[in-house]
Every structure is written in C-alpha cells, then in structure tokens.
C-alpha angles and dihedrals in degrees: 000000000000126000123230090229115117117244094204120052117233114258112260118244107243112224109248118230121248107251137169092253092053091048092049091049092049094047092047091049092049091048091050091049093049090048090051093050092046089049091052091048091050091048092049091048092050091052094046122103125260096258092056088053090052090051091051091048090053092048092050091049091049091050092050092048091048093050092047092048091052091048091052094043097045108036121181114273098197095124121019100187140036097255099040096245119164131184118217115197121189141151120245121181090341096309129108114243124199124199128181110209127198104218093173128103094239132062122255115234127206094008122195122181113198120198122196089349093282113057121066146172128197139208130185093223143353115203124227109285088008126126146205124217122226119215130158089249091060096047118090128188106248095216103037102027091228120137119253119265113268091237096053116151113214112231106156127019124184130181119212126185141144089272094057140280139273140187110227099173129031126182090346095308122114113232 
C-alpha cells in the first residue's frame, strides 16, 4: 500500500526583490484597475433611473455639507498667534521651568518677554525654532530695575518683538 505523502518536497517560492520595474508594474496595474472600476461605476450611473440620480445628488450634497461643517467647527490649531510664539512649561528637579519657543519660519528681532505685566527680559533676536528660557534671575522689574522675586508665580506672559506680539499665558493658563 502506498502513502499519499510526497516523496519530493515542493520547490520553495523564492521571495522576489522589490525593484523599480516591479513597482512600476504594480502601480500601472493598480491604476488600470481603478480606471476600470470607475468606468463601470459611471456606466452604471448613466443607465440608472432618474430617482437614483436624485438620491445620489442628495447624498453628495450631504457629504459636502458635513465636511464643510467639520472644517468650520474644528479649525486647525497649528499656530495660535500671529508670530508663532509658544510657551512650554515643565518641571525640572522640583522647579517650574518656562520656555518661550519661536515656532515661526522667520527670526524675531528686538524681543521683549513681559511676565505679570511688570517683569521683563529682552533678547536682540530669537532664531526660527529657537527659544528663550524664563527664570526669576533673568526677569527685571521695568520700573524699579530690581530682579523678580525667586518665588514668582507666572500669571500672564506676553511676547513683543518687531514682527508683532502675542499673549502665551493668561491668568496662569497656557494659551
């Protein structure tokens, strides 16, 4: 009696290397398949009755209105102010650290950072994607010239420069 087991193993399929030619062939095949599917859909739509076309028009209008509503209700929050200023607040070794970051593509000139409407620090320029750290030692009272107290609590932080100004913290909340 003979067994159904094979005596010779099947040849293994060798994995083919990814090449430019294979990518071009795959892209061309996918494009032809998509074109064929779209052509079939257009033919089916042309041969459908008038009421189906009305339903399709209503559906398309509904989708457009929904997308527009979402775009208006959820705008992009990539940049929240005109100069691209961002405040980063973190804790390092038990102390709060404040950093003003220039997220814009252009440098800021003649920069002044005002904390709690009385203490400020200045910089001649902050490069694009550069930053400036805020510590009580760097903050000086604009009227008396005295340094800020070491236990200062940041409530309001504003950035002023030749390119414009921005409030990055209001009433202790980062904007």
